[in-house]
N, C-alpha and C positions, 0 to 999 in steps of 0.2 A: 328725177325730182327727189327721190328719197336720198340718193347719194349727196345731192346738193345740200339738203337739210342736215344730214349727218355731218358733212364737212363743215358747215356753218357752226354747228354745235361745238365741234372740236376746236375750231378757230376761236370761238367765244371763250371756251375754257382757257385756252392758251393766252388770250388777251387779258384775262383777269388774273393771270399768274398762277393758275391751278393746273394740275395735270393728274392723270391717273396714277402716275408713278409716285406722286406725293401723298397719296391717300394712306391713312394710318388704320389702326384697328377699327372695325365697324362693330359697335356694340348692339346687342339685341334687347329690346324691352319685352318683358313677359309679365303676366299676372300670376301672383302666387298667393296661396292661403297662408296667413301668418302662423308661425309655430308658437307653441307655448314656450316661454323662456323664464329667465330669472324674475322678471317683474310679476309673472303669474304666480311664482312661488311666494313672493312678497304678499300679493293680494290674497292668496289662499290662506297664508298664516294669519293675516289680519282679519280675514273673514271669520276664521275660527275664533279669533280674539273678540271680535265684535258680533259674532253670530249673524253674519249677513252674507249675501250671495249676489255677485255682480258678474255678468257674462257679456262679452262683446264679440260679434261675428262680423267680419268685414273682409274685403279684398282690397289690395292696394297695388299700384304700379311699382315695379321694381326692375332694376338692372338684372340680367342673367349673370349672376356672380360666378357661375361655373366657368365662364369664358375668361375671367380676369386673372392675370398673373400678378399676384401681390406677394409681399413678404409673408412667410408662413408662421413665424414664431417670434416671440419677444427676444429670443436669442439672436435674431438677425440684426438687432439694433445696437448701436452704441448707446449705453444708458448712463444716466446720472442718478445719484442717490435720491430716493424718495421713499416715504412710508408706503406700505402695501395699500392697494386700493380698498376702499370701504364703500358700502352702499349708503346713499342718502335716503333710501326707502321711498315712501310715498310722501315726498315733500318737494317744494319748489326752491330748494336751497343750494343748487349746484354752484351758484356764484360764490358761496362761502366754502363749500368743500374744495373747489378747485383752487381758490386763492389761499386758503389755509394750507393746502398741500404745497403750493408754490412757496409760501413763506417758510414752511418746514424745511424744504429743500434749500432755501436760501440760508437758513441758520446753519445747515450742514456744510454748504459750500464755503461759508465764511469762517466757521469755527470747528467743523467736524463733530459737532454735537448732534445726536439723534434725539429729536424732541417731537412729541405728539400733542397737539393743542386741541382744545374743545371747539368744535364747530358750533355747537348749540349755544355756547356762551355768547358768541357774536350774533347769532340769529336772534337771541332774546333781546339784546340791546338795540338791534336794528329794528325790530318790531316796535320798541318803545319810541325810537326816533321817528318812525313812520307815523305813529299815533300823534306825536307832537306836530309833525308837518301837516297832518290831516286837519288838526285844530287850527293851526296858523293859516291854512289856505281855505278855511271854512268849507271843507269837504270837496274842494276842487282837485286836490292832489290824488293821484292814482294810489290805491292801497291794494297791494298784492303780496304774494309770497316771494316774488323775485326782487333782486337788487343787482348791484354791479360790483366788480372787483374792488374798486376804490372805496366802497362802503366798508370793507373789512379793515382797510387802513384807518379810516375815520373812527370806527368803533374801537380798534385797538388803541388808538391815540387817546380817545376819550375815556374808555372803560378798562383798558388793559386786556389781558387774556389769562387763561388758566390752563393747566394740563387737562387733557381729556379725562384722566382718572379722577379729577376733582369735580367735573360736571359733565355728565353724558347727555343730559336733557332727555333721557329715555325712561319712561315709567317702568317700574319693576314688573317683570314678566312679559312686557310687550316685545315681540320678536324683532320688529323693524320700526324705524322712525315712521310716524304717520301724523301729518299735520292737517288732515282733512277736517276733523272736528274742531281743532284749535283755530284754524283759519276761518271756518264758517262762523264760529262764535265771535271772533274778533270783528269780522266783516259785518255781521248782523248788529253788533253793539255800536260800531262807528256809524252805520247807516241810521240807527235810531238817534244817535247824537245829532246828526245832521237834520233829521226830520223834526226834532224837538228844538233845534237851534240852541243846544245846551253846550256852549263852547267854553266850558271851564277846564282849562288844561290840566290842572292838578287832579281834578276828579277823573278826567278821561285817562290820564297816565296811570293813576292808581288802579283804576278798573282794568285797564289793559294788562298791567303787571299781575293782577290777581288771576286773570285768565291764563296768562303765561305760566304763572306759578302752579296752577292746577294741572296743566297738561305737560309741562316740562320740568317742574321743580324750580325752587328758588335758587338763583345762581349765588355762589359763595361771595362773601365780602372779604374774607380772609382765607388764605391757604397756607399750608406748612410746607416749606422747602428746605430740606436738609436740617430739619429741626427748628427752623426759624419761621415765625409767623410774618406774613406780608400780604398786602392787598394785591388784587389783580394788576393794578397799575404799577405797583412796585415790582411785581414779578416781571412784567413786560420791560420796564425801564432798566432794572438792575440785573436781571437774569437772562432774559431773551436777548436784549440789547440790539435789536434791529433798528436802524435809522430809516424810518419810513419815507423820509424825503429823498432817499436814494432810488425810489421807484417811480416809473412813469408809464402812462398808458398811451399807446399809439393807435391811430385809426387811419383809414385811407378812403376818403370820400372825394370824388372828382367834382362835386357840385359846390365846393367851397374852397377858399384859398389854401394852398399848401404852406407848410411851415408856420402855421398859426394854431393857437389854441381854439378849440371849438366845443360846442355842446354835443353830446352823444344823444341823438334824438330818438330815444326809445322809452317805452313806458317804465321799464325797470330802473331807469335813471330818474327816479321820482323827484329828486331834489335838484334836477336840472344842472348837474355838474358840467362845467366847461373845462375840466382838467384832462382833456384829450388832445394830443398833438397830432395834427393832420399832416400826412406825408404822402408823396406819390406812391403808387402801388409797387413799383420796382424797388423803391427804398424800403417800403414795408416788408416785402419778401426778403430782401437782402439782410435786413435787420434780424429776421428769424434765422436765416441760413447761417449767418456769421455767429450769432449768439449760441446756437446749439453746438457749433463746432468749436466754441471757445469755453465750453464747460458749463453753460447756463441752461437752466430750465425756463420755461415760459408759460405764463398764465394767458389763456386766450378764450374767446367766446364768439359765438355766431350761430349759424343755422344748421340744424341736424334733421331736417324733414325733407329728404330728397330721395329719388329713386336709386341714387348711387350710394346711399347710406343704409347700412344694414347690420344689425347687431349679431345675427346668426353667422354672417360672413365675417364680421368683425373688422370691416374696412369701410372707408369713405372715399369715394372717387367721383369724378365728373364724367358721366357717360358721353360718348360722342353724339348720341341723339339729343342731348341737352345742348352742349356747345363744344366744338372741337377745341383742343388745348390751345392752339395758336391764336384763338380769338378771345381768350380770357384776358380782359384788361379792365381798366378803371371804369369804362363805360358799361361793360357787361355787369360789373359789380353794382354800380349805382342804379342801373335799370332794374335789377332784381330787388334792390332795397326799396325802391319807390313803388314797385308793383306788388310788394309784400310777399314775393316768393322767397326772398331772403329776409329772415326775421331773427331777432335776438332770442334764440331758444335756450342756449345751454352754455355753461362755463366748464372748461376742461383744462388739463395741464400737460404740456409737452415735456416728456421726461427722457426723450432719446430720439435718435434719427438713424436712418440708413439711406443708401443710394441704390437705386435699381433702374437699369436701362437709362441711365443718365439723369434721372430725376430723384428728388428727395422724397422720402416717406418719413412721417413723424410718428413716434410712439406716444400715444395719448393715454394718460391715466384718467379714468372716467368714473364718476360716482353714480351715474344713472344705471337703471336696470338693464337697458339694452346691451351694455358692454359685458353683461354676465352670461350671454347666450352663446358665446363662441368658444373656440378652443383655447383662447387666452383671456379668461374671465377678468374683468376689471380694466381691460385695455382695449383701445381701438388702434387701427393703423390708418392714418390719414395720408392720402396722396398730396403731393405738393400742389397740384391743380385744385384740389378741394379746398385747401387752406386759402389759396389765392382768390378763389371765386366766392367762397361762402363764409369765411371767418372775418368778422367785422372789426375786431380789435384785439390787442395784446397788451399785457403788462410785463415789464422786465426791468432789470436794474439799469440805471443810467450808464454804469460802467461798461455795459455791453454795447452801447451805441454812442460812442463819443462824438462821431461826426454829426449825428442828429442833435445831440445835446448842444453842440455849438450853435445850431440854428435857434435853439430855445433861448439862448442868451441875448 
């Protein structure tokens, strides 16, 4: 009887197209005590600055990364020019750090000029835009620290940009960016506006600016470049000279028509932008593969809260106990998006690639604290599978994806 049951089980495996010979690496889940890393050094410095003390003790599920064979060094990657990684500190502004880094690399790709732009200049004006939207929606719009990559394009078009040296947005003596008090005050003020039904846009915007000025400093209305005075808009138009119409955002959602523009349905897309072109997953991944092999860097965003994502290991992978590689497809992506295990957590910047065991790995420039805990501070190594399953969108030049652009026409 036991032999019959065993043979039946074997025949069942064969009937479904699976066999023991096809099995790949079996990953092990373990529980680990989180180590103190770069984020802790940020908070320690800020605690001294503010004379406060916060401690968190917890355990979390993690892949046993000691089993995983990944690239070992940034030197293993073909890289493209980018400014060195910098920390966003204790802020929710990854969307700006990643996209600013991407646009800096674009300036270099197109002109070979090495430029460093102010992240906080864009953050300042995005907060102002959110405040206006909050008034227009009578408080129904989401108000948070987050935003999206195309918000940077919008703010540069409307307000220009300045070099980082002209506006750091960092108070004198403060060791790292920290928007905890800034955001708390903005949030409290706007909630009071809603409670009092005080929808005077000019008054709200002026108050929001005064709060921003206090914590970040007033952004310059004029800067000096090579001895010439110019506004931030003039600097962007006449010196930076990026055509922002040359850039496009791609997503891959199987629950809506492909090759059409769609809204990115996350809270950080607070203005409900529909400037996202939806493509099949294989097209999405091929766009990334071809672009990085053609000299482009890529702005991308998605989920970074997984057992296969770890800052001390410095890698992001999909463990087999989550989903085997061969089953990662559009359905697996949309399933995780709708059950909220894939969320819009973080914006990052692909600055290089390598191939290992027949699959791509991407060199990720990352402004978050977790990337500072490994042997390659400021960088993560993302497996191709992780990008395929967990990254929700990318921004890249239209010149990198001519076949997709043809569908846009």
